[in-house]
A tleap script that builds the chain and sets N, CA, C and O, in Angstrom:
source leaprc.protein.ff14SB
mol = sequence {
  NMET ALA LEU ASP ILE HIE ARG ALA ASP ASN
  ASN GLU TYR ILE PHE GLY LEU ASP ASP GLU
  ARG TYR ASN GLY LEU LEU VAL ILE PHE GLU
  GLN PHE LYS ASN SER THR GLY ILE PHE ILE
  ASP GLN TYR GLY ASN THR ASP LEU ASP LEU
  LYS ASN ILE ARG PHE LEU ILE LYS LEU ILE
  ASP ASN HIE VAL GLU LYS THR ASP LEU ASN
  LYS ASP LYS LYS GLU THR SER ILE ILE LEU
  GLU PHE LYS GLY LEU LEU ASN MET PHE LEU
  LYS ASN ASN ILE PRO VAL LYS LEU ARG GLY
  CASP
}
set mol.1.N position { 0.499 15.565 -3.422 }
set mol.1.CA position { 0.446 14.144 -3.057 }
set mol.1.C position { -0.266 13.711 -1.802 }
set mol.1.O position { -0.146 14.385 -0.779 }
set mol.2.N position { -0.953 12.690 -1.829 }
set mol.2.CA position { -1.711 12.122 -0.597 }
set mol.2.C position { -0.805 11.312 0.311 }
set mol.2.O position { -1.039 11.293 1.520 }
set mol.3.N position { 0.090 10.726 -0.138 }
set mol.3.CA position { 0.967 9.925 0.680 }
set mol.3.C position { 2.378 9.661 -0.009 }
set mol.3.O position { 2.474 9.151 -1.125 }
set mol.4.N position { 3.363 10.022 0.693 }
set mol.4.CA position { 4.642 9.839 0.250 }
set mol.4.C position { 5.278 8.538 0.771 }
set mol.4.O position { 5.143 8.325 1.976 }
set mol.5.N position { 5.947 7.648 0.037 }
set mol.5.CA position { 6.671 6.481 0.526 }
set mol.5.C position { 8.111 6.766 0.491 }
set mol.5.O position { 8.672 7.196 -0.516 }
set mol.6.N position { 8.722 6.513 1.642 }
set mol.6.CA position { 10.253 6.591 1.783 }
set mol.6.C position { 10.868 5.375 2.388 }
set mol.6.O position { 10.180 4.626 3.082 }
set mol.7.N position { 12.105 5.145 2.162 }
set mol.7.CA position { 12.897 4.070 2.668 }
set mol.7.C position { 12.883 4.277 4.172 }
set mol.7.O position { 12.957 5.437 4.578 }
set mol.8.N position { 12.797 3.291 5.034 }
set mol.8.CA position { 12.803 3.567 6.566 }
set mol.8.C position { 14.218 3.545 6.952 }
set mol.8.O position { 14.450 4.015 8.065 }
set mol.9.N position { 15.324 3.053 6.203 }
set mol.9.CA position { 16.508 3.023 6.759 }
set mol.9.C position { 17.251 4.362 6.415 }
set mol.9.O position { 18.113 4.734 7.211 }
set mol.10.N position { 16.994 5.120 5.300 }
set mol.10.CA position { 17.651 6.346 4.986 }
set mol.10.C position { 16.800 7.643 4.573 }
set mol.10.O position { 17.245 8.733 4.214 }
set mol.11.N position { 15.462 7.248 4.714 }
set mol.11.CA position { 14.479 8.379 4.503 }
set mol.11.C position { 14.354 8.756 3.014 }
set mol.11.O position { 13.715 9.756 2.685 }
set mol.12.N position { 14.983 7.933 2.082 }
set mol.12.CA position { 15.018 8.390 0.487 }
set mol.12.C position { 13.363 8.190 0.144 }
set mol.12.O position { 12.640 7.252 0.480 }
set mol.13.N position { 13.050 9.301 -0.577 }
set mol.13.CA position { 11.819 9.337 -1.284 }
set mol.13.C position { 11.721 8.205 -2.385 }
set mol.13.O position { 12.605 8.093 -3.234 }
set mol.14.N position { 10.638 7.384 -2.346 }
set mol.14.CA position { 10.667 6.189 -3.408 }
set mol.14.C position { 9.495 6.557 -4.310 }
set mol.14.O position { 9.674 6.494 -5.527 }
set mol.15.N position { 8.286 6.945 -3.819 }
set mol.15.CA position { 7.173 7.030 -4.652 }
set mol.15.C position { 6.010 7.884 -3.966 }
set mol.15.O position { 6.009 8.074 -2.750 }
set mol.16.N position { 5.142 8.325 -4.706 }
set mol.16.CA position { 4.069 9.134 -4.025 }
set mol.16.C position { 2.695 8.538 -4.478 }
set mol.16.O position { 2.542 8.261 -5.668 }
set mol.17.N position { 1.870 8.367 -3.734 }
set mol.17.CA position { 0.385 8.251 -4.082 }
set mol.17.C position { -0.446 9.415 -4.091 }
set mol.17.O position { -0.736 10.009 -3.053 }
set mol.18.N position { -0.876 9.795 -5.335 }
set mol.18.CA position { -1.837 10.879 -5.134 }
set mol.18.C position { -3.218 10.537 -4.649 }
set mol.18.O position { -3.463 9.413 -4.213 }
set mol.19.N position { -4.163 11.527 -4.719 }
set mol.19.CA position { -5.320 11.163 -3.995 }
set mol.19.C position { -6.059 10.024 -4.861 }
set mol.19.O position { -6.464 9.050 -4.226 }
set mol.20.N position { -6.247 10.050 -6.087 }
set mol.20.CA position { -6.673 8.886 -6.925 }
set mol.20.C position { -6.165 7.547 -6.574 }
set mol.20.O position { -6.884 6.549 -6.518 }
set mol.21.N position { -4.864 7.562 -6.333 }
set mol.21.CA position { -4.346 6.264 -6.113 }
set mol.21.C position { -4.674 5.820 -4.740 }
set mol.21.O position { -5.056 4.674 -4.503 }
set mol.22.N position { -4.496 6.890 -3.682 }
set mol.22.CA position { -4.881 6.543 -2.373 }
set mol.22.C position { -6.207 5.848 -2.310 }
set mol.22.O position { -6.419 4.767 -1.762 }
set mol.23.N position { -7.177 6.693 -3.015 }
set mol.23.CA position { -8.703 6.109 -2.912 }
set mol.23.C position { -8.768 4.801 -3.587 }
set mol.23.O position { -9.521 3.952 -3.110 }
set mol.24.N position { -8.126 4.552 -4.557 }
set mol.24.CA position { -8.064 3.265 -5.145 }
set mol.24.C position { -7.611 2.112 -4.216 }
set mol.24.O position { -7.959 0.946 -4.405 }
set mol.25.N position { -6.836 2.501 -3.232 }
set mol.25.CA position { -6.192 1.435 -2.250 }
set mol.25.C position { -7.078 1.362 -1.089 }
set mol.25.O position { -6.859 0.457 -0.284 }
set mol.26.N position { -8.045 2.172 -0.876 }
set mol.26.CA position { -8.746 2.214 0.378 }
set mol.26.C position { -9.253 0.800 0.798 }
set mol.26.O position { -9.073 0.363 1.935 }
set mol.27.N position { -9.838 0.174 -0.095 }
set mol.27.CA position { -10.509 -1.150 0.153 }
set mol.27.C position { -9.268 -2.159 0.923 }
set mol.27.O position { -9.443 -2.925 1.870 }
set mol.28.N position { -8.038 -1.892 0.215 }
set mol.28.CA position { -6.944 -2.717 0.949 }
set mol.28.C position { -6.764 -2.221 2.254 }
set mol.28.O position { -6.814 -2.960 3.238 }
set mol.29.N position { -6.533 -0.869 2.324 }
set mol.29.CA position { -6.152 -0.190 3.500 }
set mol.29.C position { -7.079 -0.509 4.786 }
set mol.29.O position { -6.686 -0.697 5.937 }
set mol.30.N position { -8.409 -0.524 4.304 }
set mol.30.CA position { -9.509 -0.814 5.442 }
set mol.30.C position { -9.263 -2.276 5.861 }
set mol.30.O position { -9.251 -2.558 7.060 }
set mol.31.N position { -9.055 -3.267 4.863 }
set mol.31.CA position { -8.779 -4.450 5.389 }
set mol.31.C position { -7.569 -4.558 6.344 }
set mol.31.O position { -7.630 -5.143 7.425 }
set mol.32.N position { -6.475 -3.955 5.864 }
set mol.32.CA position { -5.293 -3.825 6.645 }
set mol.32.C position { -5.499 -3.298 8.161 }
set mol.32.O position { -4.892 -3.754 9.131 }
set mol.33.N position { -6.424 -2.298 8.198 }
set mol.33.CA position { -6.762 -1.814 9.449 }
set mol.33.C position { -7.658 -2.573 10.386 }
set mol.33.O position { -7.518 -2.580 11.609 }
set mol.34.N position { -8.665 -3.264 9.662 }
set mol.34.CA position { -9.424 -4.179 10.348 }
set mol.34.C position { -8.551 -5.478 10.946 }
set mol.34.O position { -8.810 -5.966 12.046 }
set mol.35.N position { -7.658 -5.892 10.219 }
set mol.35.CA position { -6.863 -7.036 10.542 }
set mol.35.C position { -5.700 -6.696 11.689 }
set mol.35.O position { -5.466 -7.505 12.587 }
set mol.36.N position { -5.059 -5.546 11.587 }
set mol.36.CA position { -3.959 -5.162 12.315 }
set mol.36.C position { -4.095 -4.049 13.276 }
set mol.36.O position { -3.282 -3.925 14.192 }
set mol.37.N position { -5.063 -3.250 13.117 }
set mol.37.CA position { -5.266 -1.943 13.795 }
set mol.37.C position { -4.451 -0.764 13.306 }
set mol.37.O position { -4.470 0.342 13.845 }
set mol.38.N position { -3.713 -1.098 12.213 }
set mol.38.CA position { -2.878 0.005 11.676 }
set mol.38.C position { -3.550 0.535 10.579 }
set mol.38.O position { -3.913 -0.149 9.623 }
set mol.39.N position { -3.755 1.915 10.703 }
set mol.39.CA position { -4.545 2.636 9.618 }
set mol.39.C position { -3.680 3.510 8.852 }
set mol.39.O position { -3.115 4.446 9.417 }
set mol.40.N position { -3.510 3.260 7.472 }
set mol.40.CA position { -2.716 3.906 6.613 }
set mol.40.C position { -3.561 5.299 6.152 }
set mol.40.O position { -4.483 5.290 5.336 }
set mol.41.N position { -3.131 6.305 6.737 }
set mol.41.CA position { -3.905 7.558 6.620 }
set mol.41.C position { -3.209 8.605 5.683 }
set mol.41.O position { -2.001 8.828 5.762 }
set mol.42.N position { -3.935 9.155 4.904 }
set mol.42.CA position { -3.212 10.008 3.918 }
set mol.42.C position { -2.811 11.374 4.533 }
set mol.42.O position { -2.190 12.190 3.851 }
set mol.43.N position { -3.167 11.630 5.839 }
set mol.43.CA position { -2.927 12.731 6.625 }
set mol.43.C position { -1.898 12.535 7.695 }
set mol.43.O position { -1.387 13.489 8.282 }
set mol.44.N position { -1.568 11.146 7.966 }
set mol.44.CA position { -0.793 10.641 8.958 }
set mol.44.C position { 0.473 10.040 8.702 }
set mol.44.O position { 0.951 10.232 7.584 }
set mol.45.N position { 1.077 9.383 9.481 }
set mol.45.CA position { 2.436 8.789 9.341 }
set mol.45.C position { 2.287 7.405 9.702 }
set mol.45.O position { 1.730 7.096 10.755 }
set mol.46.N position { 2.753 6.535 8.890 }
set mol.46.CA position { 2.687 5.070 9.150 }
set mol.46.C position { 4.117 4.433 8.746 }
set mol.46.O position { 4.718 4.783 7.731 }
set mol.47.N position { 4.566 3.519 9.595 }
set mol.47.CA position { 5.774 2.747 9.215 }
set mol.47.C position { 5.394 1.290 8.981 }
set mol.47.O position { 4.600 0.741 9.746 }
set mol.48.N position { 5.877 0.716 8.058 }
set mol.48.CA position { 5.484 -0.692 7.764 }
set mol.48.C position { 6.754 -1.490 7.759 }
set mol.48.O position { 7.665 -1.080 7.040 }
set mol.49.N position { 6.940 -2.642 8.510 }
set mol.49.CA position { 8.028 -3.370 8.449 }
set mol.49.C position { 7.768 -4.504 7.338 }
set mol.49.O position { 6.758 -4.560 6.636 }
set mol.50.N position { 8.775 -5.334 7.302 }
set mol.50.CA position { 8.602 -6.324 6.247 }
set mol.50.C position { 7.424 -7.153 6.479 }
set mol.50.O position { 6.742 -7.465 5.502 }
set mol.51.N position { 7.048 -7.611 7.820 }
set mol.51.CA position { 5.940 -8.424 8.067 }
set mol.51.C position { 4.682 -7.771 7.650 }
set mol.51.O position { 3.770 -8.415 7.132 }
set mol.52.N position { 4.615 -6.356 7.894 }
set mol.52.CA position { 3.236 -5.560 7.398 }
set mol.52.C position { 3.274 -5.661 5.906 }
set mol.52.O position { 2.223 -6.032 5.384 }
set mol.53.N position { 4.255 -5.408 5.147 }
set mol.53.CA position { 4.268 -5.495 3.696 }
set mol.53.C position { 3.914 -6.701 3.201 }
set mol.53.O position { 3.092 -6.764 2.287 }
set mol.54.N position { 4.513 -7.876 3.765 }
set mol.54.CA position { 3.926 -9.267 3.308 }
set mol.54.C position { 2.601 -9.356 3.714 }
set mol.54.O position { 1.906 -10.057 2.980 }
set mol.55.N position { 2.040 -8.843 4.682 }
set mol.55.CA position { 0.645 -8.981 4.990 }
set mol.55.C position { -0.304 -8.383 3.962 }
set mol.55.O position { -1.276 -8.969 3.484 }
set mol.56.N position { 0.132 -7.026 3.651 }
set mol.56.CA position { -0.491 -6.351 2.573 }
set mol.56.C position { -0.610 -7.023 1.234 }
set mol.56.O position { -1.660 -6.973 0.592 }
set mol.57.N position { 0.451 -7.646 0.816 }
set mol.57.CA position { 0.515 -8.480 -0.356 }
set mol.57.C position { -0.519 -9.529 -0.240 }
set mol.57.O position { -1.338 -9.664 -1.149 }
set mol.58.N position { -0.544 -10.262 0.780 }
set mol.58.CA position { -1.558 -11.249 0.948 }
set mol.58.C position { -3.016 -10.697 0.938 }
set mol.58.O position { -3.899 -11.278 0.307 }
set mol.59.N position { -3.232 -9.612 1.621 }
set mol.59.CA position { -4.545 -8.884 1.324 }
set mol.59.C position { -4.847 -8.698 0.014 }
set mol.59.O position { -5.958 -9.003 -0.419 }
set mol.60.N position { -3.866 -8.166 -0.772 }
set mol.60.CA position { -4.099 -7.880 -2.176 }
set mol.60.C position { -4.298 -9.036 -2.995 }
set mol.60.O position { -5.059 -8.957 -3.959 }
set mol.61.N position { -3.658 -10.181 -2.700 }
set mol.61.CA position { -3.903 -11.353 -3.326 }
set mol.61.C position { -5.227 -11.950 -3.185 }
set mol.61.O position { -5.838 -12.480 -4.113 }
set mol.62.N position { -5.679 -11.834 -1.884 }
set mol.62.CA position { -7.016 -12.317 -1.382 }
set mol.62.C position { -8.100 -11.409 -2.184 }
set mol.62.O position { -9.091 -11.956 -2.667 }
set mol.63.N position { -7.910 -10.136 -2.302 }
set mol.63.CA position { -8.808 -9.230 -2.844 }
set mol.63.C position { -8.967 -9.575 -4.528 }
set mol.63.O position { -10.037 -9.667 -5.128 }
set mol.64.N position { -7.864 -9.706 -4.995 }
set mol.64.CA position { -7.802 -9.982 -6.448 }
set mol.64.C position { -8.491 -11.327 -6.774 }
set mol.64.O position { -9.293 -11.446 -7.700 }
set mol.65.N position { -8.128 -12.316 -5.962 }
set mol.65.CA position { -8.844 -13.730 -6.073 }
set mol.65.C position { -10.410 -13.499 -5.993 }
set mol.65.O position { -11.099 -14.170 -6.761 }
set mol.66.N position { -10.984 -12.680 -5.201 }
set mol.66.CA position { -12.365 -12.684 -4.872 }
set mol.66.C position { -13.173 -11.629 -5.700 }
set mol.66.O position { -14.401 -11.630 -5.781 }
set mol.67.N position { -12.339 -10.729 -6.305 }
set mol.67.CA position { -13.103 -9.621 -7.118 }
set mol.67.C position { -13.050 -9.772 -8.606 }
set mol.67.O position { -12.085 -10.246 -9.205 }
set mol.68.N position { -14.143 -9.341 -9.158 }
set mol.68.CA position { -14.250 -9.270 -10.745 }
set mol.68.C position { -13.315 -8.082 -11.034 }
set mol.68.O position { -13.622 -6.923 -10.755 }
set mol.69.N position { -12.112 -8.457 -11.632 }
set mol.69.CA position { -11.066 -7.447 -11.963 }
set mol.69.C position { -11.639 -6.417 -13.140 }
set mol.69.O position { -11.148 -5.296 -13.273 }
set mol.70.N position { -12.718 -6.898 -13.976 }
set mol.70.CA position { -12.975 -6.132 -14.833 }
set mol.70.C position { -14.181 -4.949 -14.476 }
set mol.70.O position { -14.565 -4.078 -15.256 }
set mol.71.N position { -14.594 -5.146 -13.265 }
set mol.71.CA position { -15.616 -4.330 -12.740 }
set mol.71.C position { -15.122 -2.852 -12.604 }
set mol.71.O position { -15.838 -1.923 -12.978 }
set mol.72.N position { -13.943 -2.663 -12.088 }
set mol.72.CA position { -13.341 -1.376 -11.882 }
set mol.72.C position { -11.935 -1.576 -12.428 }
set mol.72.O position { -11.132 -2.107 -11.661 }
set mol.73.N position { -11.534 -1.238 -13.605 }
set mol.73.CA position { -10.283 -1.588 -14.091 }
set mol.73.C position { -9.286 -0.650 -13.599 }
set mol.73.O position { -8.122 -1.019 -13.438 }
set mol.74.N position { -9.735 0.761 -13.304 }
set mol.74.CA position { -8.713 1.670 -12.825 }
set mol.74.C position { -8.362 1.251 -11.418 }
set mol.74.O position { -7.179 1.312 -11.081 }
set mol.75.N position { -9.288 0.826 -10.554 }
set mol.75.CA position { -9.007 0.505 -9.310 }
set mol.75.C position { -7.923 -0.777 -9.269 }
set mol.75.O position { -6.902 -0.830 -8.584 }
set mol.76.N position { -8.415 -1.757 -10.160 }
set mol.76.CA position { -7.449 -2.897 -10.215 }
set mol.76.C position { -6.053 -2.609 -10.670 }
set mol.76.O position { -5.081 -3.254 -10.277 }
set mol.77.N position { -5.994 -1.590 -11.536 }
set mol.77.CA position { -4.610 -1.100 -12.039 }
set mol.77.C position { -3.775 -0.627 -10.854 }
set mol.77.O position { -2.643 -1.047 -10.613 }
set mol.78.N position { -4.389 0.225 -10.182 }
set mol.78.CA position { -3.869 0.901 -8.936 }
set mol.78.C position { -3.475 -0.116 -7.957 }
set mol.78.O position { -2.351 -0.056 -7.458 }
set mol.79.N position { -4.349 -1.104 -7.616 }
set mol.79.CA position { -3.970 -2.053 -6.746 }
set mol.79.C position { -2.624 -2.908 -6.947 }
set mol.79.O position { -1.724 -3.109 -6.131 }
set mol.80.N position { -2.756 -3.371 -8.329 }
set mol.80.CA position { -1.857 -4.283 -8.842 }
set mol.80.C position { -0.372 -3.369 -8.833 }
set mol.80.O position { 0.683 -3.886 -8.465 }
set mol.81.N position { -0.460 -2.076 -9.251 }
set mol.81.CA position { 0.675 -1.500 -9.371 }
set mol.81.C position { 1.354 -1.111 -7.809 }
set mol.81.O position { 2.537 -0.850 -7.594 }
set mol.82.N position { 0.404 -1.149 -6.957 }
set mol.82.CA position { 1.032 -1.067 -5.478 }
set mol.82.C position { 1.547 -2.235 -4.989 }
set mol.82.O position { 2.443 -2.211 -4.146 }
set mol.83.N position { 1.068 -3.299 -5.433 }
set mol.83.CA position { 1.383 -4.753 -5.236 }
set mol.83.C position { 2.918 -4.858 -5.627 }
set mol.83.O position { 3.794 -5.224 -4.844 }
set mol.84.N position { 3.120 -4.485 -6.948 }
set mol.84.CA position { 4.355 -4.543 -7.616 }
set mol.84.C position { 5.477 -3.774 -6.769 }
set mol.84.O position { 6.604 -4.243 -6.609 }
set mol.85.N position { 5.028 -2.463 -6.207 }
set mol.85.CA position { 6.023 -1.783 -5.358 }
set mol.85.C position { 6.247 -2.564 -4.047 }
set mol.85.O position { 7.391 -2.652 -3.599 }
set mol.86.N position { 5.191 -3.139 -3.407 }
set mol.86.CA position { 5.298 -3.904 -2.156 }
set mol.86.C position { 6.203 -5.010 -2.367 }
set mol.86.O position { 7.004 -5.315 -1.483 }
set mol.87.N position { 6.143 -5.674 -3.528 }
set mol.87.CA position { 7.015 -6.801 -3.851 }
set mol.87.C position { 8.531 -6.466 -3.920 }
set mol.87.O position { 9.397 -7.178 -3.412 }
set mol.88.N position { 8.775 -5.270 -4.623 }
set mol.88.CA position { 10.032 -4.748 -4.745 }
set mol.88.C position { 10.665 -4.391 -3.264 }
set mol.88.O position { 11.817 -4.677 -2.940 }
set mol.89.N position { 9.742 -3.740 -2.453 }
set mol.89.CA position { 10.322 -3.455 -1.107 }
set mol.89.C position { 10.610 -4.877 -0.358 }
set mol.89.O position { 11.677 -5.021 0.238 }
set mol.90.N position { 9.774 -5.780 -0.394 }
set mol.90.CA position { 9.949 -7.135 0.225 }
set mol.90.C position { 11.258 -7.911 -0.259 }
set mol.90.O position { 12.065 -8.403 0.529 }
set mol.91.N position { 11.372 -7.961 -1.660 }
set mol.91.CA position { 12.532 -8.612 -2.214 }
set mol.91.C position { 13.713 -8.034 -1.960 }
set mol.91.O position { 14.729 -8.726 -2.027 }
set mol.92.N position { 13.789 -6.662 -1.623 }
set mol.92.CA position { 14.959 -6.007 -1.382 }
set mol.92.C position { 15.167 -5.659 0.185 }
set mol.92.O position { 16.076 -4.919 0.562 }
set mol.93.N position { 14.317 -6.211 0.983 }
set mol.93.CA position { 14.305 -6.083 2.440 }
set mol.93.C position { 14.326 -4.486 2.855 }
set mol.93.O position { 15.143 -4.017 3.648 }
set mol.94.N position { 13.341 -3.759 2.218 }
set mol.94.CA position { 13.283 -2.326 2.680 }
set mol.94.C position { 12.036 -1.947 3.347 }
set mol.94.O position { 11.074 -1.594 2.666 }
set mol.95.N position { 11.977 -1.992 4.592 }
set mol.95.CA position { 10.862 -1.306 5.412 }
set mol.95.C position { 10.527 0.092 4.873 }
set mol.95.O position { 11.433 0.737 4.344 }
set mol.96.N position { 9.358 0.581 4.962 }
set mol.96.CA position { 9.057 1.785 4.421 }
set mol.96.C position { 8.400 2.732 5.443 }
set mol.96.O position { 7.903 2.303 6.485 }
set mol.97.N position { 8.413 3.919 5.138 }
set mol.97.CA position { 7.728 5.017 6.050 }
set mol.97.C position { 6.662 5.581 5.027 }
set mol.97.O position { 6.974 5.929 3.888 }
set mol.98.N position { 5.459 5.636 5.496 }
set mol.98.CA position { 4.294 6.314 4.664 }
set mol.98.C position { 4.097 7.707 5.293 }
set mol.98.O position { 3.903 7.777 6.507 }
set mol.99.N position { 4.133 8.743 4.586 }
set mol.99.CA position { 4.017 10.098 5.112 }
set mol.99.C position { 3.001 10.918 4.480 }
set mol.99.O position { 3.166 11.266 3.311 }
set mol.100.N position { 1.909 11.283 5.166 }
set mol.100.CA position { 0.898 11.958 4.598 }
set mol.100.C position { 1.038 13.473 4.709 }
set mol.100.O position { 1.843 13.982 5.489 }
set mol.101.N position { 0.274 14.152 3.947 }
set mol.101.CA position { 0.442 15.737 4.015 }
set mol.101.C position { -0.763 16.288 4.519 }
set mol.101.O position { -0.873 17.506 4.662 }
savepdb mol mol.pdb
quit
């Protein structure tokens, strides 16, 4: 796995992003880094509070709005799947830890 996602409150493993998924999300992660200075690195550790999660969702929504979703269906699928996870975290007030290997 390129990046493991854990609950911040109890360190429970939730989901893993393999290299393909991580690479599919790079466009979003780059925008996040440019806006916040926080880099989601597949080899490092990043903690995301609810504010960061909300902002990532906003970035994804903006990306989807501006992008031809048929251009790269695999990337679109990866981004929308990740958005679903983020929405679940936000809905349940779960900050997360991203742990690279």
